[in-house]
N, C-alpha and C positions, 0 to 999 in steps of 0.2 A: 477783511483787510482794511487798514487805515489809508485814507487818501487825504492829501492837502488840496483844498479847493481855492482857486483864485477867482474872485468875482469882481465885476465892475471894470474890466479892462476896456478902455475906449479905443478900439482899434478895429480896422477892417479884418475880415477873416484871414487874409494872407498874413497880416501882422500878428494875429493870435497864433497862427501856425508856426511862424518864425520864433515867437516867444516860447511856445511849447517845446520846439526843437532845442532851443538854447538851454532851457531849464532841464530838459531830459539829459542833455549832454553834460552840463555842469554838475548835476546831482547823481548821475549814473543810475537813473531809474526810468521806469516807463511812465506814460501819461497819455491823456486824450483830451479832446475838447467835447464837452457834453453841453448841448444847448449853447449858452453864452459863457459858460464857466470853463476854466482850464483845470483839469484834475491831474495831480501828480501822485504817483503811488508812494505811500509811506508818509510819515510825519516829518516834513522838512521845513516847517514854518519859519524858524529863525533864519535859515539859509536862504529861503525864497524871498523873505522880506529884504534881506541884505542885497541879494542880486537885483531885485526890482528897484530898490533905492539907488543902486549904482547906475541903473539904466535911466534914472530920472523919473520913475513912477513914485507917487506918494503912497507908499504901502505901509500897512500895519498888520500885526497878527491879531486874530480874533478867535474866539472859541476856546475850548479847553480840552 
């Protein structure tokens, strides 16, 4: 299965949990926090970058 991984989020664990919940709700998919990375099920990179930028994060898509 494909997952979108979000790395480098500078936030305490509670903040990452809140971000994960928001992304899961907006994208209508599942996800989890693995180590310091947030994993979202499916290839949602363009939408994730858009959401993160709206929230004030400096996000860019990587990988192929």
